[in-house]
TIVOSE-537018 format. One line per field, with one value per atom (N, C-alpha, C): residue in one letter; chain; y, x, z. Coordinates in steps of 0.02 Angstrom, whole numbers, plus 32768, in hexadecimal, padded with zeros to 4 digits. Example, Ala and Ser with C-alpha at 12.3 -4.5 7.8 and 13.67 -1.06 7.14 Angstrom:
type	(A A A S S S)
mol	(A A A A A A)
py	(7EE4 7F1F 7F5B 7F90 7FCB 8002)
px	(8294 8267 8294 8282 82AC 8285)
pz	(8186 8186 8186 8162 8165 818A)
% end
This chain:
type	(X X X X X X X X X X X X X X X X X X X X X X X X X X X X X X X X X X X X X X X X X X X X X X X X X X X X X X X X X X X X X X X X X X X X X X X X X X X X X X X X X X X X X X X X X X X X X X X X X X X X X X X X X X X X X X X X X X X X X X X X X X X X X X X X X X X X X X X X X X X X X X X X X X X X X X X X X X X X X X X X X X X X X X X X X X X X X X X X X X X X X X X X X X X X X X X X X X X X X X X X X X X X X X X X X X X X X X X X X X X X X X X X X X X X X X X X X X X X X X X X X X X X X X X X X X X X X X X X X X X X X X X X X X X X X X X X X X X X X X X X X X X X X X X X X X X X X X X X X X X X X X X X X X X X X X X X X X X X X X X X X X X X X X X X X X X X X X X X X X X X X X X X X X X X X X X X X X X X X X X X X X X X X X X X X X X X X X X X X X X X X X X X X X X X X X X X X X X X X X X X X X X X X X X X X X X X X X X X X X X X X X X X X X X X X X X X X X X X X X X X X X X X X X X X X X X X X X X X X X X X X X X X X X X X X X X X X X X X X X X X X X X X X X X X X X X X X X X X X X X X X X X X X X X X X X X X X X X X X X X X X X X X X X X X X X X X X X X X X X X X X X X X X X X X X X X X X X X X X X X X X X X X X X X X X X X X X X X X X X X X X X X X X X X X X X X X X X X X X X X X X X X X X X X X X)
mol	(A A A A A A A A A A A A A A A A A A A A A A A A A A A A A A A A A A A A A A A A A A A A A A A A A A A A A A A A A A A A A A A A A A A A A A A A A A A A A A A A A A A A A A A A A A A A A A A A A A A A A A A A A A A A A A A A A A A A A A A A A A A A A A A A A A A A A A A A A A A A A A A A A A A A A A A A A A A A A A A A A A A A A A A A A A A A A A A A A A A A A A A A A A A A A A A A A A A A A A A A A A A A A A A A A A A A A A A A A A A A A A A A A A A A A A A A A A A A A A A A A A A A A A A A A A A A A A A A A A A A A A A A A A A A A A A A A A A A A A A A A A A A A A A A A A A A A A A A A A A A A A A A A A A A A A A A A A A A A A A A A A A A A A A A A A A A A A A A A A A A A A A A A A A A A A A A A A A A A A A A A A A A A A A A A A A A A A A A A A A A A A A A A A A A A A A A A A A A A A A A A A A A A A A A A A A A A A A A A A A A A A A A A A A A A A A A A A A A A A A A A A A A A A A A A A A A A A A A A A A A A A A A A A A A A A A A A A A A A A A A A A A A A A A A A A A A A A A A A A A A A A A A A A A A A A A A A A A A A A A A A A A A A A A A A A A A A A A A A A A A A A A A A A A A A A A A A A A A A A A A A A A A A A A A A A A A A A A A A A A A A A A A A A A A A A A A A A A A A A A A A A A A A A A A A)
py	(6DBD 6D88 6D59 6D38 6D14 6CD7 6CBA 6C7F 6C8E 6CCC 6CDE 6CC6 6CD6 6CBF 6C73 6C50 6C02 6BEA 6C19 6C06 6BE1 6BFA 6BD8 6B93 6B89 6B4A 6B17 6B31 6B05 6AEC 6B21 6B13 6ADE 6AE4 6AB7 6A6E 6A6A 6A28 6A08 6A31 6A17 69FD 6A24 6A13 69CF 69CA 698A 694E 695B 6926 690E 693F 692E 690B 6924 6903 68BC 68B4 686B 6840 685A 6835 6824 6853 6848 6814 6817 67E3 67A2 679A 6757 673A 6765 674D 6734 6758 6745 6705 66F4 66B6 667C 668D 665A 664A 6679 666F 6648 6653 662B 65E2 65D7 6597 6571 6590 6572 6563 6591 6582 654B 6548 650E 64CC 64CA 6488 6476 64A2 6494 647A 6496 6483 6438 642B 63E7 63B4 63C6 639A 6387 63BD 63B8 638D 638F 6364 631D 630F 62CC 62C0 62F8 62EF 62E9 62AE 62A0 62B7 62F6 6313 62FD 62BD 62A1 62C9 62E3 6308 634C 6385 63C9 63F7 6425 6459 649A 64D0 6513 6536 6550 656E 65B6 65D0 6613 664F 6640 6673 666D 66A5 66A0 6678 664B 6622 65E5 65DD 65A6 6566 6531 64F2 64B8 6483 6440 640C 63DD 63A7 6368 6332 62EE 62C6 62A0 6270 622B 6208 61C8 6195 6192 615E 616A 61AC 61BC 61C8 61C0 61CC 6210 6245 6289 62BA 62F0 6327 636A 6397 63D6 640C 643D 6478 64B7 64EA 652D 6561 6599 65D1 660F 6641 6681 6672 6695 668B 6660 663C 6615 65D1 65B3 6573 6543 650E 64D6 64AF 649C 6470 642A 63FC 63B6 638C 6364 633A 62F3 62C9 6282 6281 6252 6246 6240 6223 6215 6256 628D 62D3 62F7 62D6 62F5 62DF 6315 630A 6312 6340 634D 6379 6378 63A4 63C0 6400 6422 6447 6446 646D 64B0 64E5 6526 6549 6566 6594 65D8 660C 6650 6651 6628 6624 65F9 65DD 65B2 6569 653D 64FD 64D4 64AC 6484 643C 6423 63DC 63D7 63AD 63A2 6356 633F 62F6 62F3 62D2 62C8 627F 6275 6237 61FC 6206 61D1 61C7 61F8 61F2 61BF 61A3 6178 61A3 6187 61A8 6194 61BD 61AC 61E9 61E9 6221 623B 626B 6287 62B3 62BE 62EA 6332 6358 6398 63C9 63BA 63E5 63EF 63B8 63C1 63EE 63E8 640E 645B 6465 64A9 64D0 64AF 64D2 64BB 6486 646F 6447 6423 63FB 641F 645F 6487 64BB 64B2 64E2 6522 6524 6560 654C 657A 656F 659B 6586 65AB 65C1 6603 661C 661F 661D 6623 6640 664A 6661 66A1 66D5 6711 6719 670D 670F 66D9 66EC 66BB 66BB 66E2 66E7 66BA 66A1 6674 66A2 669B 66BF 6694 66A5 6682 6698 666D 667F 6681 66BC 66C3 66A8 6692 6673 66A6 66AE 66D8 66AE 6679 6652 6606 65DB 6593 657D 6559 6545 6503 64E3 64AD 64C2 64B3 64BD 647C 6476 6439 643E 640E 640A 63DB 63EE 63C3 63BB 638B 637A 63A9 63E8 641B 644F 6456 6486 64CF 64DB 6521 6538 6513 6523 64E4 64E1 64A6 64AA 64E3 64EB 650A 64EC 650B 650F 654A 654E 6557 652B 652D 654A 6585 65A9 6590 657A 6563 659A 65C5 65FA 6635 6673 66AE 66EB 66F4 6729 673F 677B 678E 678E 6780 6786 675F 6723 66FB 66D2 66CD 66A0 6658 6634 65EC 65C2 65DD 65B2 65C2 65EA 65FD 65C4 65C0 658B 6589 65C6 65C9 65AF 65BE 65A9 655C 6543 64FA 64D6 64ED 64CF 64CE 6505 650A 64DA 64D5 64A6 645E 644E 640A 63FC 642A 641B 6416 643E 643E 63F5 63E0 63A4 6368 6369 6338 6331 636E 6370 635C 6370 6359 6311 62F2 62A9 6288 62A3 6289 628A 62C2 62C9 629C 6296 6267 621E 620D 61CB 61BF 61F3 61EB 61E3 620D 6204 61BC 61A5 6164 612E 6133 6103 6102 613E 6140 6120 612C 6111 60C3 60AB 6061 603D 6062 6047 6044 606B 6065 6094 60BF 60EC 6126 6137 616D 6195 61DA 6203 6222 622E 6252 629B 62BF 6308 6329 6354 6378 63A0 63A1 63C1 640B 643A 647E 6487 64B3 64BD 6501)
px	(B97E B981 B9BC B9D8 BA16 BA0C B9CE B9C6 B9B8 B9AE B9A7 B9DA BA1A BA51 BA51 BA31 BA36 B9F9 B9C7 B98B B995 B9C3 B9D1 B9EE BA1F BA37 BA03 B9D7 B9A3 B973 B961 B935 B954 B995 B9B6 B9BB B9C5 B9C6 B984 B94F B90B B8F7 B90E B901 B924 B95D B988 B964 B94F B92C B8F0 B8C7 B886 B890 B8C5 B8D5 B8ED B914 B92C B8F1 B8C6 B88F B85E B857 B82D B849 B88D B8B2 B8AC B8B4 B8B2 B869 B838 B7F3 B7E4 B802 B7FA B816 B853 B879 B84D B836 B80B B7CD B7AB B76E B77E B7B8 B7CA B7D7 B7F4 B803 B7C2 B795 B752 B730 B733 B70F B730 B772 B795 B786 B785 B775 B72F B6FF B6B8 B6B6 B6DD B6DB B6F6 B72D B747 B718 B6F7 B6C6 B68A B674 B63B B64D B691 B6AA B6B8 B6AD B6BC B707 B72D B777 B784 B7A4 B7B7 B800 B803 B848 B86C B885 B8AA B8EA B906 B943 B93A B946 B938 B96D B982 B9B0 B99D B998 B98B B9CE B9E0 BA1E BA23 BA61 BA6C BA4A BA3C BA18 B9CC B9AA B95E B93E B916 B8EE B913 B953 B97C B96B B960 B94B B965 B973 B97F B960 B937 B917 B918 B91B B918 B8DF B8C1 B88D B8AA B8CD B8EB B8B9 B87E B84D B831 B824 B808 B83F B87D B8B3 B8AE B8A4 B898 B8C2 B8D7 B8FD B8D6 B8D6 B8B2 B8E7 B8E7 B917 B8EE B907 B8E4 B91A B911 B93C B90F B92B B906 B8C0 B88D B84B B821 B840 B818 B802 B7CF B7B7 B7ED B7EF B81F B812 B848 B846 B855 B825 B82A B83F B872 B88D B89C B8A0 B8B8 B904 B919 B962 B97F B95C B978 B98A B96A B976 B9B4 B9D6 BA14 BA4B BA6E BAA2 BAE8 BAF4 BB36 BB2C BB63 BB66 BBAC BBB1 BBF1 BBF8 BC34 BC40 BC62 BC4D BC71 BC86 BCBF BCD5 BCE9 BCCA BCD3 BCC7 BC95 BC88 BCB2 BCEA BD14 BD03 BD0C BCFA BD32 BD1B BD4D BD4B BD0D BD06 BCC4 BCBE BC81 BC7A BC3D BC2C BBF1 BBFF BBCF BBAD BB76 BB55 BB86 BBB4 BBDF BC1B BC28 BC65 BC61 BC97 BC9A BC92 BC6F BC64 BC9E BCD4 BD0A BD2F BD5F BD8A BD7D BDA2 BD9E BD5F BD4C BD11 BD26 BCF8 BD04 BD17 BD06 BD17 BD64 BD86 BDD2 BDE9 BDC9 BDD9 BDC8 BD8D BD79 BDA2 BDB1 BDD1 BE1C BE2E BE71 BE77 BEAF BEB1 BEB1 BEC9 BECD BE92 BE62 BE29 BE39 BE77 BE89 BE9B BE8B BEA4 BEE1 BF16 BF56 BF5F BF5A BF5D BFA5 BFD8 C01E C044 C085 C0B6 C0D6 C0DA C0F4 C12D C16A C199 C18C C185 C175 C12E C101 C0BB C092 C060 C031 BFF8 BFE4 BFAB BF6B BF3D BF04 BEC8 BEAC BE72 BE31 BE14 BDD7 BD9D BD68 BD2C BCF5 BCDB BCA4 BC62 BC6A BC30 BC3B BC11 BC17 BBD4 BBD4 BB94 BB97 BB5C BB57 BB35 BB4F BB2F BB15 BAD4 BAB1 BA97 BAAE BA9A BA61 BA30 B9F3 B9DF B9B7 B99F B963 B96E B93B B957 B936 B951 B944 B914 B8FE B92D B934 B95E B98B B9C2 B9EA BA1C BA25 BA52 BA34 BA3D BA24 BA5F BA62 BA9A BA7D BA96 BA7E BAB8 BAB0 BAE8 BAE5 BB1C BB23 BB46 BB6E BB8A BB94 BB87 BB89 BB98 BBD2 BBE8 BC31 BC38 BC78 BCB1 BCEB BD2B BD29 BD0F BD0B BD49 BD5C BD93 BD85 BDA4 BD94 BD9C BDBB BDC4 BD8A BD5B BD23 BCF4 BCCE BC9D BC63 BC4E BC19 BC2E BC69 BC83 BC8C BCA8 BCB3 BC72 BC3E BBFD BBDA BBE0 BBC3 BBE6 BC28 BC4C BC38 BC31 BC17 BBD7 BBA5 BB63 BB66 BB8C BB92 BBB0 BBE2 BC00 BBCE BBA3 BB71 BB42 BB28 BAF9 BB1E BB5C BB80 BB86 BB93 BB91 BB53 BB1B BAD8 BACD BADE BAD1 BAFF BB3B BB6D BB50 BB2F BB18 BADC BAB3 BA7E BA98 BAC6 BAE5 BB01 BB23 BB42 BB0C BAD4 BA9E BA7E BA75 BA59 BA84 BAC7 BAF5 BAF7 BAF8 BAFF BABC BA7D BA43 BA35 BA5F BA57 BA20 BA01 B9CC B9E8 B9BD B9CF B98E B997 B95C B956 B91A B910 B91A B92C B93A B8FC B905 B8CE B8A5 B864 B83A B837 B828 B820 B7E2 B7E2 B7A7 B787)
pz	(BEE4 BF0F BF01 BF35 BF2B BEFE BEF8 BECD BE84 BE72 BE2E BDFD BE0E BDE1 BDCD BDFE BDF6 BDD2 BDC6 BDA8 BD66 BD3E BCFA BD01 BD36 BD40 BD5B BD86 BDA2 BD68 BD3C BD05 BCD9 BCCA BC9F BCBB BCFF BD20 BD1A BD27 BD24 BCDB BCAE BC66 BC55 BC6A BC5A BC7E BCBC BCE1 BCC3 BCAA BC8B BC45 BC22 BBDF BBEA BC1D BC27 BC3D BC65 BC7A BC44 BC15 BBDD BBAF BBA5 BB7E BB9B BBDA BBFA BBF9 BBFF BBF5 BBB2 BB7F BB39 BB2F BB4C BB40 BB66 BBA2 BBC9 BBA0 BB81 BB5D BB1D BAFB BAC1 BAD3 BB10 BB23 BB33 BB54 BB61 BB20 BAF4 BAB4 BA8C BA8E BA6D BA8B BAD1 BAF1 BAE4 BADE BACB BA82 BA58 BA14 BA0B BA30 BA2B BA46 BA7F BA9D BA6A BA4B BA1C B9E2 B9CF B999 B9B0 B9ED BA08 BA0D BA12 BA17 BA63 BA74 BABA BAC5 BADB BAE6 BB23 BB1B BB55 BB64 BB2E BB34 BB15 BB3C BB24 BB3E BB11 BB29 BB0B BB31 BB18 BB16 BADC BACF BAEE BAEE BB0C BAE7 BAA7 BA7E BA8B BA8E BA97 BA5F BA77 BA46 BA2F BA3F BA25 BA4E BA27 BA44 BA1A BA3F BA1F BA50 BA32 BA5A BA30 BA5A BA39 BA55 BA26 BA38 BA1D BA4C BA35 BA20 BA40 BA2F B9EA B9DD B998 B966 B97B B94B B929 B955 B938 B95F B93E B959 B94D B97E B977 B97D B951 B951 B94D B973 B96F B972 B94F B951 B956 B978 B982 B99C B983 B99B B96B B941 B912 B935 B918 B932 B926 B950 B94D B90C B8F1 B8B0 B8C9 B8BD B8D3 B896 B89F B86B B880 B851 B861 B86E B894 B89E B85A B82B B7E6 B7C0 B7DA B7B9 B7D3 B805 B821 B7F0 B7D5 B7A1 B7C3 B7F0 B80B B846 B86F B8AA B8B3 B8C0 B8C3 B906 B928 B964 B94C B968 B957 B997 B994 B9CD B9AB B9C3 B9A9 B95F B943 B901 B8D2 B8F1 B8CB B8E0 B8A8 B8B1 B8D9 B908 B931 B915 B908 B8F0 B8CF B89C B879 B86C B87A B86C B837 B7FE B7CE B7D9 B7B6 B7BB B7AC B77C B76B B794 B7C4 B7EB B824 B837 B870 B8AF B8E0 B91E B94F B955 B97E B98C B9B6 B9CA BA0E BA23 BA65 BA6D BAAA BAB6 BAA1 BA83 BA6A BAA4 BADE BB19 BB1D BB0F BB0F BAD5 BA9B BA61 BA6C BA8F BA99 BACA BB00 BB3B BB4A BB2A BB34 BB75 BB7F BBBC BBFF BBFB BC3A BC3D BC0F BC0C BBEA BBC7 BBA1 BB5A BB2C BAE7 BAE2 BAD1 BAC9 BA82 BA76 BA31 BA1A BA44 BA30 BA68 BA5E BA8F BA75 BA9F BA95 BAC7 BABD BAF0 BB22 BB61 BB95 BBA7 BB82 BB92 BB65 BB82 BB5E BB4A BB0A BAEC BAEF BB1A BB25 BAF7 BAD5 BAAA BAD1 BAD7 BB01 BAD7 BAFA BAE2 BADA BA9D BA8E BA87 BA64 BA52 BA49 BA63 BA5B BA3B BA05 B9E7 B9BF B9B3 B986 B945 B910 B8CF B8B6 B8AB B89E B850 B829 B7E4 B7DC B7BD B7B4 B76D B75E B71A B707 B6FD B6F0 B6C0 B686 B654 B669 B691 B6A6 B6DE B712 B74E B761 B73A B746 B77F B79E B7D3 B812 B84B B889 B8B9 B8DA B90C B950 B980 B9C4 B9EA BA0A BA2E BA78 BA92 BAD7 BB00 BAE5 BB0A BADF BAF7 BACE BAFA BB0F BB38 BB22 BB08 BAEA BB1E BB02 BB29 BB6D BB6C BBAC BBB5 BBF6 BC06 BBFB BBD3 BBC5 BC03 BC37 BC75 BCA7 BC95 BCC0 BCC7 BD00 BD0B BCD4 BCC3 BC90 BC4E BC39 BBF8 BBF9 BC32 BC38 BC35 BC5D BC5D BC1B BBF9 BBB6 BB86 BB88 BB5B BB6F BBAD BBC4 BBA5 BBA8 BB8E BB43 BB24 BADB BAC6 BAED BAE5 BAE4 BB16 BB1B BAE2 BACC BA96 BA53 BA4F BA11 BA0F BA4A BA4E BA3B BA51 BA42 B9F4 B9D8 B98F B968 B97F B959 B95E B999 B99F B970 B965 B935 B8F1 B8DE B89D B890 B8C4 B8BF B8B9 B8DF B8DB B899 B87C B838 B802 B80A B7D8 B7E0 B81D B825 B811 B81A B80A B7BD B79A B752 B737 B762 B753 B71F B6F2 B6C8 B6C1 B6CC B6CC B688 B671 B631 B640 B609 B60F B62C B65C B67C B650 B656 B62B B642 B60E B61B B643 B67A B6A0 B68D)
% end
């Protein structure tokens, strides 16, 4: 029959479709579970962002002065604003800027640092051609007062060899910029308030 040679292709497409549907359902289930966990803990997530990686989450409860972080399929870790130590912006795994608790909160938005004034990062010049650095990954690395898990990474973009001038990269950089600003504000407020947090206990 004419359709037999295409049976393998059809089967592969169906398999990929089902695998993607299963992955999306797992992500949705983890999000529902995380939201339920935060509600049970009395965490009022006025600000919440799900990262590009499955299970990645950052949420803020301004009234309770708390932050929630989640990676992979693990339950969210809820901490006080006082437990935030530093925040770092990374592009393709390389550090763009880092703010510690003691740093002054100032400077240009990281969006300009990530994508450049024209939306492109120029890696150098070869003759008359401009070498454009493609974007693979944009993320926030969050350092917290916890001896067991002191570093959390929230990925905002994760697609290899992407044009930095694309809408998706620009929107991801804008969102990352907003959350970087929120966390820098928290760090600054803790510095000016004179709060000092004790070393996190082992869980």
